[in-house]
C-alpha positions in Angstrom: -7.1 -138.3 3.4 -10.5 -136.6 3.4 -11.1 -133.8 5.8 -14.0 -135.5 7.6 -11.8 -138.7 8.1 -9.0 -136.5 9.5 -11.4 -134.8 11.8 -12.6 -138.3 13.1 -9.0 -139.2 13.7 -8.4 -136.0 15.7 -11.6 -136.5 17.6 -10.6 -140.1 18.6 -7.5 -138.7 20.7 -9.5 -135.9 22.2 -12.1 -138.4 23.4 -9.4 -140.8 24.6 -7.9 -137.8 26.6 -11.2 -136.9 28.2 -11.8 -140.6 29.1 -8.4 -140.8 30.7 -9.1 -137.8 32.9 -12.5 -139.1 33.8 -11.1 -142.5 34.7 -8.4 -140.7 36.9 -11.4 -139.6 39.1 -12.1 -143.3 39.7 -8.7 -144.2 40.8 -8.6 -141.2 43.1 -11.9 -142.2 44.6 -10.7 -145.8 45.0 -7.7 -144.8 46.9 -9.6 -142.4 49.4 -10.4 -145.0 51.9 -6.9 -146.3 52.3 -5.4 -142.8 52.4 -7.8 -141.7 55.2 -8.0 -145.0 57.1 -6.5 -143.6 60.4 -9.1 -140.8 60.5 -12.0 -143.2 59.6 -10.9 -145.7 62.3 -10.9 -142.9 64.8 -14.2 -141.2 63.9 -16.3 -144.1 62.8 -15.1 -146.5 65.5 -14.1 -149.0 62.8 -11.5 -151.7 62.9 -9.0 -152.6 60.1 -11.3 -155.3 59.0 -14.1 -152.8 58.5 -11.7 -150.4 56.6 -10.6 -153.4 54.3 -14.2 -154.3 53.7 -14.8 -150.5 52.5 -11.8 -150.9 50.2 -13.1 -154.2 48.8 -16.7 -152.8 48.3 -15.5 -150.7 45.3 -14.8 -154.0 43.5 -17.2 -156.5 44.9 -20.3 -155.2 43.3 -18.8 -156.1 39.9 -19.4 -159.8 40.4 -23.3 -159.2 40.4 -23.6 -155.9 38.5 -21.3 -156.3 35.4 -23.5 -158.5 33.4 -26.8 -156.7 34.2 -24.7 -153.5 33.5 -23.8 -154.8 30.1 -27.4 -155.5 29.3 -28.3 -152.0 30.7 -25.6 -150.5 28.5 -27.0 -152.2 25.4 -30.3 -150.7 25.9 -29.2 -147.0 26.4 -26.6 -144.9 24.7 -23.1 -144.8 26.1 -23.1 -141.3 27.4 -26.2 -142.0 29.4 -24.8 -145.1 31.1 -21.5 -143.2 31.6 -23.4 -140.4 33.3 -25.4 -142.8 35.4 -22.1 -144.4 36.7 -20.5 -141.2 37.4 -23.7 -139.9 39.2 -23.6 -142.9 41.6 -20.0 -142.4 42.2 -20.6 -138.9 43.0 -23.5 -139.6 45.4 -21.6 -142.4 47.0 -18.7 -140.0 47.8 -21.2 -137.4 49.2 -22.8 -140.1 51.4 -19.4 -141.2 52.8 -18.5 -137.5 53.4 -21.5 -136.8 55.5 -21.5 -140.2 57.3 -21.2 -140.2 61.2 -21.2 -144.0 61.4 -20.0 -146.9 59.7 -23.4 -148.0 58.1 -23.8 -145.0 56.1 -20.1 -145.2 54.9 -20.8 -148.8 53.9 -23.8 -147.8 51.9 -21.9 -144.8 50.2 -18.9 -146.9 49.3 -21.2 -149.7 47.8 -23.2 -147.2 45.8 -19.8 -145.8 44.5 -18.7 -149.4 43.7 -21.9 -149.9 41.6 -21.4 -146.8 39.7 -17.7 -147.6 39.2 -18.7 -151.0 37.6 -21.0 -149.2 35.1 -18.4 -146.5 34.4 -15.7 -149.1 33.7 -17.8 -151.2 31.4 -19.1 -148.3 29.3 -15.6 -146.8 29.2 -14.1 -149.8 27.7 -16.9 -150.0 25.1 -16.3 -146.4 24.1 -12.6 -146.9 23.5 -13.3 -150.1 21.6 -15.8 -148.5 19.5 -13.4 -145.7 18.5 -10.3 -147.7 18.2 -11.2 -151.2 17.2 -9.0 -152.4 14.3 -6.5 -149.5 14.7 -4.2 -148.5 17.7 -6.6 -150.3 20.0 -3.7 -151.7 22.2 -2.1 -148.2 22.6 -5.5 -146.6 23.3 -6.2 -149.3 26.0 -2.7 -148.7 27.4 -3.4 -145.1 27.8 -6.7 -145.5 29.3 -5.4 -148.1 31.8 -2.6 -145.7 32.9 -5.3 -143.5 34.3 -5.9 -145.9 37.2 -2.5 -145.8 38.8 -2.3 -142.1 38.0 -5.5 -141.5 40.0 -4.2 -143.7 42.8 -0.7 -141.9 42.8 -2.5 -138.6 43.0 -4.6 -139.8 46.0 -1.4 -141.0 47.7 0.2 -137.6 47.2 -2.7 -135.3 48.4 -5.4 -137.2 50.3 -3.6 -137.8 53.5 -2.4 -134.2 53.8 -5.8 -133.0 52.8 -7.4 -135.2 55.5 -5.0 -133.8 58.1 -5.6 -130.2 57.2 -9.4 -130.2 56.5 -10.7 -133.5 57.7 -11.3 -136.8 55.9 -14.8 -135.6 55.0 -13.1 -133.0 52.6 -11.4 -135.9 50.8 -14.6 -137.7 50.3 -16.4 -134.7 49.0 -13.3 -134.0 46.8 -13.8 -137.4 45.2 -17.4 -136.5 44.5 -16.4 -133.2 43.0 -14.0 -134.8 40.7 -16.7 -137.3 39.5 -18.9 -134.4 38.8 -16.2 -132.7 36.7 -15.5 -136.1 34.8 -19.4 -136.2 34.2 -19.3 -132.6 32.7 -16.1 -133.5 30.8 -17.5 -136.7 29.1 -20.8 -135.0 28.4 -19.0 -132.1 26.6 -16.4 -134.2 24.6 -17.7 -137.6 24.0 -19.8 -138.6 20.8 -20.3 -141.9 19.3 -18.2 -142.9 16.2 -19.7 -142.1 12.9 -20.2 -145.8 11.9 -21.4 -147.0 15.3 -23.9 -149.7 15.4 -27.5 -148.7 16.5 -28.2 -149.3 20.0 -29.8 -152.7 20.9 -33.0 -150.9 21.9 -33.4 -150.0 18.2 -31.7 -152.8 16.5 -32.9 -155.8 18.5 -35.6 -154.8 21.2 -34.8 -157.6 23.6 -32.3 -158.4 26.3 -30.1 -161.2 24.9 -26.7 -162.6 25.8 -24.1 -162.9 22.9 -23.8 -166.1 21.1 -21.8 -168.7 23.0 -19.0 -168.8 20.4 -18.5 -165.0 21.2 -19.2 -165.2 25.0 -16.7 -168.0 25.8 -13.6 -166.2 24.6 -14.8 -163.1 26.3 -15.1 -164.8 29.5 -11.6 -166.4 29.2 -10.2 -162.9 28.4 -11.9 -161.7 31.5 -10.4 -164.4 33.6 -7.0 -163.5 32.1 -7.4 -159.9 32.9 -8.5 -160.9 36.4 -5.5 -163.1 37.1 -3.2 -160.3 35.8 -4.7 -157.8 38.1 -5.0 -160.1 41.1 -1.2 -160.9 40.8 -0.6 -157.1 40.9 -2.9 -156.8 44.0 -1.0 -159.6 45.7 2.4 -158.0 44.7 1.4 -154.5 46.3 -0.4 -156.2 49.4 2.2 -158.8 50.3 5.6 -157.8 48.8 6.2 -155.2 51.6 5.6 -157.7 54.5 7.7 -160.3 52.6 10.7 -157.8 52.4 10.3 -157.0 56.1 10.6 -160.8 56.7 13.9 -160.6 54.8 15.1 -157.8 57.0 14.3 -154.7 55.1 12.8 -151.8 57.0 9.1 -151.4 56.6 9.3 -147.8 55.2 11.9 -149.0 52.6 9.8 -152.0 51.7 6.8 -149.8 51.0 8.8 -147.4 49.1 10.3 -150.1 46.9 6.9 -151.6 46.2 5.4 -148.2 45.3 8.1 -147.7 42.8 6.5 -150.3 40.5 3.2 -148.3 40.8 5.0 -145.2 39.6 6.6 -147.0 36.7 3.4 -148.5 35.5 2.2 -144.9 34.7 5.0 -144.9 32.0 5.2 -148.6 31.1 1.5 -149.3 30.5 0.9 -146.5 27.7 4.5 -146.9 26.3 4.1 -150.7 26.3 0.8 -150.3 24.5 2.5 -148.1 21.9 5.4 -150.5 21.3 3.2 -153.5 21.2 0.9 -151.7 18.7 4.0 -150.9 16.4 5.3 -154.5 16.8 2.1 -156.0 15.6 2.5 -159.0 18.1 0.2 -158.5 21.0 0.0 -162.2 21.9 3.7 -162.6 22.1 3.9 -159.5 24.3 1.3 -161.0 26.6 3.2 -164.3 26.9 6.7 -163.0 27.1 6.1 -160.3 29.7 3.6 -162.2 31.8 6.2 -164.8 32.2 9.0 -162.2 33.0 6.7 -160.7 35.6 5.9 -164.1 37.1 9.7 -165.0 37.3 10.5 -161.8 38.9 7.7 -162.2 41.5 8.9 -165.8 42.2 12.5 -164.5 42.6 11.3 -161.9 44.9 9.8 -164.6 47.2 13.4 -165.7 47.8 14.5 -162.3 48.9 17.0 -161.6 46.1 17.6 -158.2 44.7 14.3 -156.7 45.8 14.9 -153.1 44.3 15.8 -154.5 40.9 13.0 -157.0 40.8 10.4 -154.3 41.8 11.7 -152.2 38.8 11.4 -155.2 36.5 7.9 -156.0 37.5 6.9 -152.4 37.1 8.2 -152.4 33.4 7.1 -155.8 32.6 3.3 -155.4 33.4 3.2 -152.5 30.9 3.2 -154.3 27.6 0.7 -157.0 28.3 -2.0 -154.7 30.0 -3.4 -152.9 26.8 -3.0 -156.0 24.8 -5.2 -158.1 27.2 -7.7 -155.4 27.4 -7.9 -155.3 23.6 -8.7 -159.1 23.4 -12.6 -158.8 23.7 -12.6 -156.4 20.5 -11.2 -159.4 18.6 -14.3 -161.7 19.3 -17.2 -159.3 20.2 -19.3 -157.9 17.3 -20.3 -154.2 17.7 -23.9 -155.2 18.4 -22.8 -157.7 21.2 -20.2 -155.5 22.8 -22.2 -154.1 25.8 -23.3 -157.6 27.1 -20.1 -159.3 25.8 -18.1 -156.8 28.0 -20.5 -157.5 30.8 -19.4 -161.1 30.7 -15.9 -160.1 30.4 -16.2 -157.9 33.5 -18.1 -160.4 35.5 -15.2 -163.0 35.0 -12.7 -160.2 35.9 -14.5 -159.0 39.0 -15.1 -162.5 40.3 -11.4 -163.2 40.2 -10.2 -160.0 41.8 -13.0 -160.1 44.5 -12.4 -163.5 45.8 -8.7 -164.1 44.8 -7.3 -162.0 47.6 -8.8 -164.3 50.2 -6.9 -167.2 48.7 -3.7 -165.4 48.9 -4.4 -164.5 52.5 -5.1 -168.2 53.2 -1.8 -169.2 51.7 -0.1 -166.6 54.0 -1.9 -167.9 57.0 -1.3 -171.7 56.4 2.3 -171.2 55.4 3.2 -168.6 58.0 5.1 -166.5 55.5 4.3 -163.8 52.9 6.4 -165.8 50.3 3.5 -168.3 49.8 1.1 -165.4 48.8 3.8 -163.9 46.4 4.4 -167.3 44.8 0.6 -167.5 44.2 0.9 -164.2 42.5 3.7 -165.5 40.4 1.5 -168.5 39.3 -1.2 -166.0 38.4 1.1 -164.1 36.1 2.3 -167.5 34.7 -1.3 -168.4 34.0 -1.4 -165.8 31.3 0.1 -168.1 28.7 -2.2 -171.0 28.9 -5.3 -168.7 29.3 -4.1 -166.9 26.2 -3.9 -170.2 24.4 -7.5 -171.1 25.3 -8.6 -167.6 24.1 -6.8 -168.0 20.8 -8.4 -171.4 20.2 -11.8 -170.2 20.9 -11.3 -167.1 18.8 -10.2 -169.3 15.9 -13.2 -171.5 16.2 -15.3 -168.4 16.1 -13.7 -167.1 12.9 -14.1 -170.6 11.4 -17.7 -170.6 12.3 -18.3 -167.2 10.7 -16.3 -168.3 7.6 -18.6 -171.4 7.2 
């Protein structure tokens, strides 16, 4: 192997490590509202509905911002867009930290959410550019593991920090981590040697990808949204479901969090094993079905400890494989806007889906209905993947003609 090619391979993993650490800051910031909720309720005179709104604001902007963000990313280099996203996240954290009322905290969280959308979109493009065609499933698995790692880190330290130094210190701490991430990415990241010229140079106009590329990217985004919404439902409703079946609240929360800790191992390890097997589609179908069946069984109250472990391990292999789907249909030139469509579909599902789960809980009078809804979302992975495969095959056929 030529020395230059070997250096590029080494650079890929260094860059992936830097992006992992940078995305950890995003998970840490996302968790900060939930970890400091009792202090925010006291000092901002907010209710649980307002706290829930602040949590959701981190995701909601994606519905409107993801596509314009993709167009924006196509006009500027990746490092600039990444810096803009991290700067907004940092500023949002500072605004929440200095807020004395709910309105400013709302504005700060919204600003952080907009930055997080830009940041997520361009990070996905960065990893795709460096790993498309080789180890991309494993690379995506590693990147995705940073999110639960950041959340778990927040669960460990944010509550204690808020009690000792005040919740404002937690918010300023998230801003500081975003600043460190900005410096890290700025120092380490560089585009791959054979990257495509930015749209601003190659095609000086804002344009969506061709429909043949856009449709499978949207379907992949819906699939990723359903997969993540099922996880959100699991973490949100499984504890109360277990309480309904006679398990103590603390034990129920502990069992549910077990799955979160397992994902930090199962997502990168699953990505590696799927990459080695060469059968990512089979992994998506099989393990989504396993997760769905485990969640459905959990709704019956059977073997909750075992089922939480099964769910934690079964969500690992499909995660990186699903995130690698857009790379199969988006040309390098269309990746920014195509990923914008992907994330628009994803954020639409995860932003509005929890309300449907809550409605199912209210109408039925039991958390089992919401958990069964989550099981159905996992099971939807198989038909959605089939639809993606059909659209991808039609795209390849059209290119061949």
